[in-house]
FIMI-87637 format. One record per residue (C-alpha): x, y, z. Coordinates in steps of 0.25 Angstrom, whole numbers, plus 5000, padded with zeros to 4 digits. Layout:
N
XYZ;...
END
This chain:
393
499949995001;501150095004;501850064988;500450084984;500350214990;501650274988;501450254972;500250324973;500850434978;501950454971;500850424957;499950554962;501050634962;501650584949;500550624943;500450744952;501950784945;501250744931;500050834933;500950934935;501850934927;500650924916;500051044920;501551144919;501651094905;500151124903;499951274909;501551294903;500851274890;500851384877;499451364874;499651384858;498951484850;497751404843;496651464833;495751514843;496751604850;497251644836;495751664833;495451764845;494051754845;493151834852;493051804866;491851834877;492251814892;491051774901;491351804916;490351774928;490951874939;490151874955;490551974965;491752024967;493351974970;494452014975;494952004958;493652044951;493952164945;495552094943;494951984935;493652024929;494752174923;495552054919;494652004907;494452124902;496152154897;495952044890;497052054878;495952004869;495552054859;493952014858;493351984871;492352034880;492151994895;490551974901;490451974916;489251894923;488651924935;487551864941;486951954948;487052094944;487252164957;488352094957;489852144965;490352124955;489552204944;490152334947;491452264941;491052214930;490452364924;491552424929;492452344918;491252344909;491352504910;493052494908;493352414898;491852424891;490652354888;491152274873;492352224882;491552174896;490152154899;489152124910;488052024912;487251974925;486351884927;486651754927;485751614922;485351514928;486051404917;486551314931;487151274945;488251354941;488251514945;489251554936;488951494923;487651554929;488251684925;489051674915;487451614905;487451774901;488651804897;488951674888;487751724883;488051854880;489251804873;489551814859;490851774856;491251624852;492151594863;492051644880;492751634890;491751614904;492951664915;492751664929;492751804934;494151774942;494851724933;496151814931;496251834917;497751864910;497451964896;497551834885;496451764894;495651734881;497251694876;497551594883;496151544885;496051524867;497151464865;496951354875;495851334863;495951204857;495551114845;494851014854;494451134864;492951144873;493251244884;494651284888;494851364902;495551394914;495851364928;495951454939;497451494945;497351524958;498051684958;498351774968;498051714979;497751794993;498151705004;498351555007;497251505005;497051574991;498451514988;497951364992;496851394982;497751444973;498651284976;497051194971;496851304959;498251284954;499051174955;498051114960;496751124951;497451174939;498451104938;497750974937;496651064928;497751074918;498650924921;497350894916;496950974903;498150914900;498050784900;496550814891;495750814905;495350984905;494251014913;493651144912;493851264922;492751364925;493751514926;493951514910;493151454902;493251464885;492151414878;492051414862;490351484867;489651374852;490451274858;489751294870;488651364870;488351244858;488651134868;487451194880;488051344882;488551374896;487251324901;488051184899;489151224907;487851204918;487951064919;488751054932;488851154942;490151194940;490351244923;492051204921;491351064924;490251084916;491151134904;492251054902;491050904903;490251004891;491851014884;492150874885;490550814880;491050924867;492250854864;493350954868;494050994877;494551094888;495651144890;496551234899;497051394897;498751394896;498751454912;497351434918;496951614923;497151654935;496351664947;496751774958;496351714971;496451854981;495851774997;495351674997;495051565013;495251445015;493851405015;493651465000;495051374994;494151234998;492751294997;492951314984;493951174982;492451084987;491651154977;492551154965;492950974967;491450974972;491151014957;492250944953;491350804960;490250834952;490750864940;491950784937;492050664948;492850554941;493950664938;493750734952;493950604961;495250584959;495650714963;495850674975;496950614970;497550774964;498350794974;499250754983;498950714997;498350574993;499750534987;500450614998;499850525010;500050405002;501650465002;501650465014;500850315018;502150255008;503150355015;502750265029;502450125026;503850125018;504450205032;504850345028;504150475032;502750485029;503050635024;503950605016;502950525007;501650665006;503050735005;503550664994;502350664989;501950814990;503350894987;503250854974;501650884971;501951014978;503151074970;502751014957;501251094961;502251234964;503051214952;501551214942;501351344949;502851424949;502751354932;501351404929;501351534939;500051534947;500051564960;501151494971;501751534984;502551494994;501351425002;500851364990;501351224994;500551255007;499351274998;499751134989;499651065002;498551135005;497851104997;498150944995;497550945010;496351005005;495750954991;495750814995;494450855006;493950954996;493850804987;493250734996;492350854997;491950844985;491350724985;490650735000;490150875000;488850944992;489151074994;489951184990;490251314995;490051424984;490351564988;489651534998;488351454997;488251315000;487951224988;487651074983;488351014974;487350874968;487950794963;486750714960;486950704944;486850844941;487850924947;487551034949;487551154962;486551184969;486451284983;485651224993;484151264986;483751304972;483251434979;484751464981;485251414970;485251504961;485851614970;486851544979;487651484964;487451624961;488651644972;489751594963;489951644951;491451614948;492351524958;
END
């Protein structure tokens, strides 16, 4: 048994290191020019917004300063009295109504508040190409070019994971540890191996393609629009591709509760939408390999600390090398954040199997697993109001 435990630990470490290398190579790859990028077609950016956040002005403005000749931004807000509205009105006055516009009022096509908030904007877009982008994405000046450059003949959707940046405090650094060298790394490694999954932060669509396959409302078939998008693209015989490098999501301050609750929610959504892929996620962290290595070391007469050290040291060195190699956030506290992340993650994974509730901006919600995998509030009367409370997270 000790030999099997040691072999499992060594194999898990080897697979992890290989995926680190695959992700690094994929992330450092330069996207070649493509016909779509060369054509520079007009693009509409649809951005759902709600409330004022620490970086709202910067992220909203970033999408209006792009170095692209033909694009328009449509901001969508569910409530005309939302505190974000004056900021958007200011930006319309600054950049002009032909460049940026605001649409208020959502359309309840699903239990997903962000998707409902996007419907009117999607319908108002007249261009062949449209990007659905969360309000907290910090767009670089070549944002559209980088999205277009990843489009290939077999592409059904181009998207970007969030790269956590500008953390203020240790708990925000913990969120960077989850977002960057864990979630983004595995997504890029998976995409390089032919298993691309959509991420709802930034999604480039060929509008006629999506409209021909049910329109934006079809993204409400799953509670998470990115899960529905992945399944739609695969049904059409196409692939999800990622941008060359993910776009920043500035974090600011975070609390431990906020970080853990967000991971609980995302894990639960992954569990009900992609169970065959979610179940093995417990093997993606180093805790089980480290415990097996400790057991094997003790049986063979070595210090029980030697086994975990032989697993964790190369594991975390590789993660930090990946972050350094692609320019993600890195600090002297990151090893501690990585360790805490990996102690938390097994609990997050287990919680996704036993809990029906998630917390979404202070509201307790239930995710049903009775066949339609929808997110419901405690009562139908509360559903619409409560679900609208998170337009972009």
